[in-house]
C-alpha beads as a LAMMPS data file, in Angstrom:
LAMMPS data file: protein, C-alpha beads

115 atoms
114 bonds

1 atom types
1 bond types

-500.0 500.0 xlo xhi
-500.0 500.0 ylo yhi
-500.0 500.0 zlo zhi

Masses

1 110.0

Atoms # bond

1 1 1 104.504 -78.739 -173.870
2 1 1 107.623 -78.655 -175.987
3 1 1 107.393 -78.667 -179.758
4 1 1 108.929 -81.898 -180.992
5 1 1 110.417 -82.488 -184.402
6 1 1 107.687 -83.119 -186.996
7 1 1 108.931 -86.653 -187.630
8 1 1 107.841 -87.605 -184.082
9 1 1 111.003 -89.153 -182.686
10 1 1 110.864 -92.326 -180.692
11 1 1 114.186 -91.942 -178.847
12 1 1 115.468 -88.755 -177.269
13 1 1 118.958 -88.266 -175.811
14 1 1 118.901 -85.524 -173.161
15 1 1 122.356 -83.934 -173.043
16 1 1 122.860 -82.110 -169.769
17 1 1 125.379 -80.807 -167.287
18 1 1 125.806 -83.381 -164.515
19 1 1 124.584 -80.747 -162.046
20 1 1 121.323 -80.624 -163.984
21 1 1 120.547 -84.343 -163.769
22 1 1 117.437 -83.720 -161.636
23 1 1 116.144 -81.152 -164.126
24 1 1 116.891 -83.561 -167.004
25 1 1 114.884 -86.298 -165.266
26 1 1 112.041 -83.817 -164.654
27 1 1 112.113 -82.812 -168.301
28 1 1 112.171 -86.465 -169.422
29 1 1 108.890 -86.997 -167.569
30 1 1 107.264 -84.276 -169.688
31 1 1 108.045 -86.218 -172.859
32 1 1 105.394 -88.829 -172.172
33 1 1 105.695 -92.010 -174.191
34 1 1 109.019 -91.172 -175.837
35 1 1 111.984 -93.326 -174.937
36 1 1 114.613 -91.124 -173.301
37 1 1 118.264 -91.492 -172.386
38 1 1 119.469 -89.293 -169.515
39 1 1 123.277 -89.620 -169.251
40 1 1 123.376 -88.579 -165.576
41 1 1 121.248 -91.651 -164.832
42 1 1 121.816 -94.001 -167.777
43 1 1 125.577 -93.588 -168.309
44 1 1 127.845 -94.994 -165.603
45 1 1 129.567 -91.876 -164.265
46 1 1 132.405 -93.668 -162.461
47 1 1 134.297 -94.550 -165.644
48 1 1 136.985 -92.509 -167.337
49 1 1 136.023 -89.462 -169.361
50 1 1 136.622 -91.495 -172.531
51 1 1 134.336 -94.319 -171.315
52 1 1 131.592 -91.812 -170.485
53 1 1 131.883 -90.131 -173.889
54 1 1 131.863 -93.493 -175.678
55 1 1 128.731 -94.587 -173.784
56 1 1 127.044 -91.312 -174.700
57 1 1 128.089 -91.722 -178.345
58 1 1 126.529 -95.214 -178.453
59 1 1 123.306 -93.805 -177.002
60 1 1 123.326 -90.863 -179.408
61 1 1 123.692 -93.187 -182.400
62 1 1 120.346 -94.726 -181.422
63 1 1 118.642 -91.373 -180.783
64 1 1 116.257 -89.562 -183.101
65 1 1 116.857 -86.207 -181.361
66 1 1 119.197 -84.606 -178.844
67 1 1 117.572 -82.265 -176.334
68 1 1 119.926 -80.046 -174.311
69 1 1 119.820 -78.666 -170.756
70 1 1 123.048 -76.799 -170.060
71 1 1 124.288 -74.532 -167.268
72 1 1 127.660 -73.615 -168.842
73 1 1 129.555 -75.893 -166.451
74 1 1 129.888 -78.981 -168.633
75 1 1 132.235 -79.357 -171.554
76 1 1 130.799 -82.865 -171.918
77 1 1 127.451 -81.331 -172.885
78 1 1 129.165 -79.347 -175.636
79 1 1 130.906 -82.543 -176.727
80 1 1 127.562 -84.408 -176.808
81 1 1 126.056 -81.601 -178.906
82 1 1 129.008 -81.863 -181.299
83 1 1 128.543 -85.616 -181.581
84 1 1 124.825 -85.149 -182.262
85 1 1 125.606 -82.552 -184.909
86 1 1 128.193 -84.847 -186.509
87 1 1 125.683 -87.700 -186.573
88 1 1 123.061 -85.463 -188.195
89 1 1 120.735 -85.656 -185.191
90 1 1 118.408 -82.662 -184.660
91 1 1 119.413 -80.669 -181.565
92 1 1 116.674 -79.027 -179.470
93 1 1 117.730 -76.469 -176.854
94 1 1 115.564 -76.898 -173.757
95 1 1 117.345 -74.743 -171.187
96 1 1 120.614 -72.846 -170.952
97 1 1 122.124 -69.906 -169.095
98 1 1 123.355 -66.761 -170.823
99 1 1 127.024 -66.228 -171.573
100 1 1 128.479 -63.837 -174.142
101 1 1 129.712 -66.550 -176.530
102 1 1 126.635 -68.748 -176.189
103 1 1 124.211 -66.198 -177.639
104 1 1 123.870 -68.332 -180.766
105 1 1 122.602 -71.205 -178.635
106 1 1 120.622 -69.120 -176.134
107 1 1 118.622 -67.408 -178.883
108 1 1 117.415 -70.865 -179.887
109 1 1 116.044 -71.920 -176.519
110 1 1 112.784 -73.707 -177.209
111 1 1 113.755 -74.149 -180.875
112 1 1 115.806 -76.548 -182.944
113 1 1 119.460 -75.641 -183.313
114 1 1 119.895 -77.700 -186.482
115 1 1 117.008 -79.241 -188.398

Bonds

1 1 1 2
2 1 2 3
3 1 3 4
4 1 4 5
5 1 5 6
6 1 6 7
7 1 7 8
8 1 8 9
9 1 9 10
10 1 10 11
11 1 11 12
12 1 12 13
13 1 13 14
14 1 14 15
15 1 15 16
16 1 16 17
17 1 17 18
18 1 18 19
19 1 19 20
20 1 20 21
21 1 21 22
22 1 22 23
23 1 23 24
24 1 24 25
25 1 25 26
26 1 26 27
27 1 27 28
28 1 28 29
29 1 29 30
30 1 30 31
31 1 31 32
32 1 32 33
33 1 33 34
34 1 34 35
35 1 35 36
36 1 36 37
37 1 37 38
38 1 38 39
39 1 39 40
40 1 40 41
41 1 41 42
42 1 42 43
43 1 43 44
44 1 44 45
45 1 45 46
46 1 46 47
47 1 47 48
48 1 48 49
49 1 49 50
50 1 50 51
51 1 51 52
52 1 52 53
53 1 53 54
54 1 54 55
55 1 55 56
56 1 56 57
57 1 57 58
58 1 58 59
59 1 59 60
60 1 60 61
61 1 61 62
62 1 62 63
63 1 63 64
64 1 64 65
65 1 65 66
66 1 66 67
67 1 67 68
68 1 68 69
69 1 69 70
70 1 70 71
71 1 71 72
72 1 72 73
73 1 73 74
74 1 74 75
75 1 75 76
76 1 76 77
77 1 77 78
78 1 78 79
79 1 79 80
80 1 80 81
81 1 81 82
82 1 82 83
83 1 83 84
84 1 84 85
85 1 85 86
86 1 86 87
87 1 87 88
88 1 88 89
89 1 89 90
90 1 90 91
91 1 91 92
92 1 92 93
93 1 93 94
94 1 94 95
95 1 95 96
96 1 96 97
97 1 97 98
98 1 98 99
99 1 99 100
100 1 100 101
101 1 101 102
102 1 102 103
103 1 103 104
104 1 104 105
105 1 105 106
106 1 106 107
107 1 107 108
108 1 108 109
109 1 109 110
110 1 110 111
111 1 111 112
112 1 112 113
113 1 113 114
114 1 114 115
């Protein structure tokens, strides 16, 4: 089971690459009673990029934590992480692939990026 922030969040935003929607849904199921927001399911993906980012921002504003599953293919996931950081929301790295410039993030897999 994943270590959750000591304040026991009620709402978790799961930032993820759109190609990892199934894995994000799987992960959401492991969170039990927590309320989760999975953008690949909960954000309408047929809008413009701006509409998608605005919907994710609204959801992030209501979140207690941002958990991240990323496969290096989505700049939107990086954007969501930046929004979470800007809003002061703890960011928990669940899963990522290795890439030379992402070592900072990869080393924190299973840990909080910012507490």
